[in-house]
N, C-alpha and C positions, 0 to 999 in steps of 0.2 A: 685425620681423615684424607685419603686424598679425594682429588675432584673427580668426578668420575669420566670415566673415558681415557684415565691415562695408565698407560701399560707399564708394568715394570719390567727393567732389564738390567741382568745380569752379566757383565761382560766379564770374560777369565780370559786373560793373556797375562804373558811373561814379558810384552813390552810395556815397561811404566808409564812410560810418554805416551804412547800411542792410547793407552788405556786412560789415563785420567783425561785426555783430550777426550776421546769418544765418550765420556761418561759428560764431560760438559755440554759438548754438542748434542748430545739425546736431550741432556734437560733441557738448556733453550731451546729444543723441539717440541718438549710438551712431553717426554717421557720422565718416568722415576728412574734413573740409572746409580748403580752400584759398580766400581772397578774392584774385581779380586785381583792380586797379583800372583800369576800364576795357579796351577793345577790346585797346591795345598789349601784344603778348608772349602773345597768350593763344592761340594756335596753340603756340608754344615751352611756354606753361605746361600744357596737354595733355600732349604729348609728354611731360612731366618728371613731371607727376604719376600719369600712366598710367590717370586718371581712369576711371570708368565712367561716371558723369553729369555736363556740363555744363548750371548754372541760370544760364540767360542773358537780360539784360537786352534788352529791345527798343530804347528809344530811348537810345542812347548818342552822342556827337558824334563825328566824323573816320570810323568806321566803325560804323554801326548794325546791331543784330541779325539782319535778315533777311541782309543781305550776309554777315554773320560764318558764319550757318547754313550759307549757300553752301557756304562757303570750306570751312570744317568737314565737310562732306560730299564735299569734292571731293581732300581730303587723304587720302592713303591709308593711312598711317598711323594714319588716325582713324575710320573706319565704322562701328568696332561701339561707341562713344561714343554713350550717348543724351542729346540733347538736349532742354531743356522750357525754354521760353521762361518768361520771371517778372515782370511787370509790373503797371503801375496800369491797363492797359487795361480796358476791359469784358472780361469775363469769355467772353461769347461771341464777342467780336470777337476777342480774342487767341489761342480755342482756333480758329476758321476762320484767323487767320494761321500758325499752328501746321501745319495741315492743308495749308495751301497751302505751306509752306516744305518741309515733309518734316518739322517738330520731332519729337520723340516725346509731347510734353504739354504741356500751359500752366496754369501758376498766377497766378494776380491776388495780385499783393503784400500778405500781410496786415499789418496796422498791428503785431500783437504777432508776431514774428520764433518765436516760441516754437510757435506754430501753424506753422510752415513746415514743422518735421520731418513733422508729419502730411498734408501736402499733397503732400508732395512721397513719402511711403508712396504714397498714394493712387495718385499720378502714373505710380509706378513697377510698380505691378501690371497697369497694359496690357499686353499681349502686347510684348515687345521687338522692336526693328527696324520697327516697326510700318509707314513706309514706307521704303523703299530707293532711294538714287539713284547710279546708276552714269553717270559720264562716257566716254565711247571718244574717244579724238580718234586722229585719222590723217593725214598728207600728202594732199593731195586738190588738185584745181584748180578754182579758180573759175570762173564762168559765164563764157565769152567776151566781150569786150565788143568793138566795132568800134573801130577806128583807121586814121585818114589814113596813106595813103603813094603816094606819087606813082610810076607805072611809072617804070623804070629809062630814063632819057634822055629823058623826056617830058614835056612843057609841061602837057600836057592837066592836065584835072580830076583831084583826086586819084580814087584806089580803092580798095578796103576791103580789111584783111585782120582775119584773126582773133587774137586775142594771148589768152594766157591766164598769168598769176602762179600759183605755188605759194601756197595758204593751207590753212588749218587747217579743217578740216567735222568736225563732233560729232554722236553722236547719243546723246540723254538719255533715262535710263529714271528713271521715278518708280511704285513700286507704291504703290496706294490703297486700304487694304483695304475692305470684306474682297475685291472680284473684280473691279478696274480697275488696268491696265497705260497709264500714259501715257510715250508716245515722242513727242521731239522730234527733226526732222533737220533740220541746219543745213548749206549748202552741199550739194556735189555729195558723195553718200554712196558709197564706192567701197570696193572691196578688202574687207579684214576689217573696216571701221570700225562698232563696236558689236558686236563679238564677246561681249567681256567683258560686255557688257551684257545680250544676249541668252542668255547662259547663266545668270547669275543669274536672269533673270525666266523660264526654264524650269524651273530647281529649285524658285523660289516656285508656280508655275502646276500641276507634274506630279500633285501629291495631290486637286487642285481637280476637283470637279464641271464647272466653268464656270469661262471668266474672258473680259473684256469688254476692247476695245483704243480708247482715243482716241488717236489720231495726227493732233500737230501738224505739217504740212507748209510753213507758210507762208515758210518760211525755204530750203525744200529746192530745188535748183537742178537737179540727178539723182539716178538711181538706176541706177548701171552692172549690168551683168549679174550681176558677181559678188555685189555686194549682194542682186539681185535673187534671186539661187538660196541667200544665207544665209536672206534671210527667208523663200523656199519650204520649205526644209528646214525650219526652225523651227518653223511653223506645222504642217508636217507632223506632226513629232514633240510637241508639244501644243497642238493645233488650237484657237485662240480660237472662241468663239461666235459673237460679235458687232463687226465692226471699225468705226468712225466715223471718220473721215477729214476734217479741215476746212483750209483754205490749202491747196491741191493744184491746180496748175496742169493742164490739160487732157491735158498727155502724160504724167505720172504717174499722174492718175487713170487712163490708159488700163494702163499697166504694173501699175497696180497688181489692176485687173480680171482681167490676167494670170495673176496671182497667185495670187488668189483660186478661180478657175478651175479654175488648177491643183491648189489644196490640196484644194478642195472633189472633184475625180475619184477624187484618190489615195486620200483618206481615208475618200470614199463619206459624207462628211456634209455639210452646207450653212456655210458661212462668209458669214452676212450682211454686208453693208455698206451705208456709208451716207457721200454724198458732201456736203460743205456748205463753205460760205465761212466759217461764223461756227461758235465754240466752242459758245456755249448752246445754239444748236441741235442738233450733235452731241451735248453731253452730258444733251438732251431726249431724243433718240432714243435715245441707250442707258439711258435710262432707263428706256422704254418694255420695251426690249430686257429689261431686268430683271425688270419686272413681269411680262412673259409666263414666264421663267424661274419666279416664284418660285411663280405659279400652276398651272405647267402646262401654260399655254395653247401 
């Protein structure tokens, strides 16, 4: 039975010396620490230890830290685990990497592992679950492709027919505090795809005075009627202030405009929108919208 308040930390690092010294230092500081050498077996170790925090090295052979972060976030048994990157990388670059991956913090490896406990305590003071990643996957149809076929009994030139194979599509959601929701749709978004992700987003957005959406549709093939209705219903329940979309083709832009107009009419409040091919331009536009909100203009 663990004493009350002792947090369980799993250290994942391919540096055996650092990992063992770090585990010993954290144990001495009141944590319950276990060291896993390298990335192999790390997901199983997370399950076995029921750890509260993963202290994760960034540069490891075979499976590096960024890929392992994504695997941890996509594992249904581990969404509550806080992931903190730990590396010799420059602190500012390490923090940017943590932000991009949805990790909960970043610690530059100290030369003296006795300093690690203080750094970890400071990182854990940040609001937990600072970013949320939910992946919803369903059976979709990939974009129809052209295939050659000769008319029955004819010798003329090939005709064309539409062929589609069942593929997997997804809707990824990442919450970027304090006010931004990142959505990425892949394939043909259909049926209840993304339902779990949007439910989590609604719970996060509901108590906030406003939030913004950055929508990556560079890999989106189509939005079917059910998906459009689902998006419209979500936007009516928790209306975003502004949405920037990048990578969407003309057809999808038209669909999103229809959704936007319906939401604005039914909620009685404007939903500002912006379409571009470039993520940087989309973020720059959202920054301007955020400035207007903060100044009240």
